[in-house]
C-alpha positions in Angstrom: 138.6 13.8 54.6 141.1 16.6 54.8 144.6 16.2 53.5 147.1 17.0 56.1 150.7 17.8 55.3 153.2 15.6 57.1 156.4 17.3 58.3 159.3 15.7 56.5 163.1 15.7 57.1 166.0 14.4 55.0 168.5 11.8 56.1 171.9 11.6 54.4 172.8 7.9 54.2 176.5 7.3 53.5 177.1 3.8 52.0 180.1 1.5 51.2 178.5 0.6 47.9 175.6 1.9 45.8 174.5 -1.6 44.7 172.0 -1.7 47.6 170.5 1.8 47.0 167.2 0.3 45.9 166.8 -1.3 49.3 166.6 2.2 50.8 163.3 2.9 49.0 161.4 0.9 51.6 162.4 3.3 54.3 161.5 6.6 52.6 161.6 8.6 49.3 165.0 8.5 47.6 165.6 12.0 46.3 169.2 12.0 45.3 172.1 9.5 44.8 175.7 10.7 44.6 177.7 8.2 42.7 181.0 9.9 43.4 180.7 10.4 47.1 178.4 7.4 47.7 175.6 8.9 49.6 171.8 8.9 49.3 169.4 11.7 50.3 166.3 10.0 51.8 163.1 11.9 52.8 161.2 10.5 55.7 158.5 11.7 58.2 159.9 13.8 61.0 158.5 11.7 63.8 160.2 8.5 62.4 163.7 10.0 62.1 165.2 8.5 65.4 163.9 5.0 64.8 164.8 5.0 61.1 168.3 6.3 61.9 168.8 3.3 64.2 167.4 0.8 61.7 169.6 2.2 58.8 172.8 2.2 61.0 172.3 -1.6 61.4 172.3 -2.3 57.7 175.6 -3.8 56.5 176.1 -1.5 53.5 175.6 1.8 55.5 178.6 3.6 56.9 176.6 6.3 58.8 173.4 8.3 58.8 173.2 12.0 59.3 169.9 13.9 59.9 169.4 17.2 58.2 169.7 20.3 60.4 167.3 22.3 58.3 164.3 22.1 60.8 166.5 23.5 63.5 167.8 26.5 61.5 166.1 29.8 61.8 165.0 31.2 58.5 165.1 34.9 59.6 168.5 36.2 58.3 168.3 39.8 59.3 167.5 39.1 62.9 164.0 40.6 62.7 161.2 38.1 63.0 158.4 40.4 61.6 157.6 40.5 57.9 158.7 43.5 55.8 155.9 45.3 54.0 157.2 45.7 50.3 155.1 48.9 49.8 156.8 50.6 52.8 160.2 49.9 51.2 159.2 51.6 48.0 157.8 54.6 49.8 161.1 55.0 51.8 163.1 55.0 48.5 161.0 57.8 47.0 161.7 60.2 49.9 
């Protein structure tokens, strides 16, 4: 049996009260709870995000649910998709 990594995504669940935070553990992994701003960061499998968002929005103590945009963001910041060879950068500095 080979272990396969599941793609995960975070959901930010804004609540009216933090008393029911423990109930959110059945939907995914609770990673962070903000007491001041009353939200919970919940990690779930990516394929379950739409259905879980719908389920969580129907709970009485939930204001709203926001899915993280991280999977949609490109992680190439300089606009070039190819990898930079670190040895070439050192050679360019010496010249």
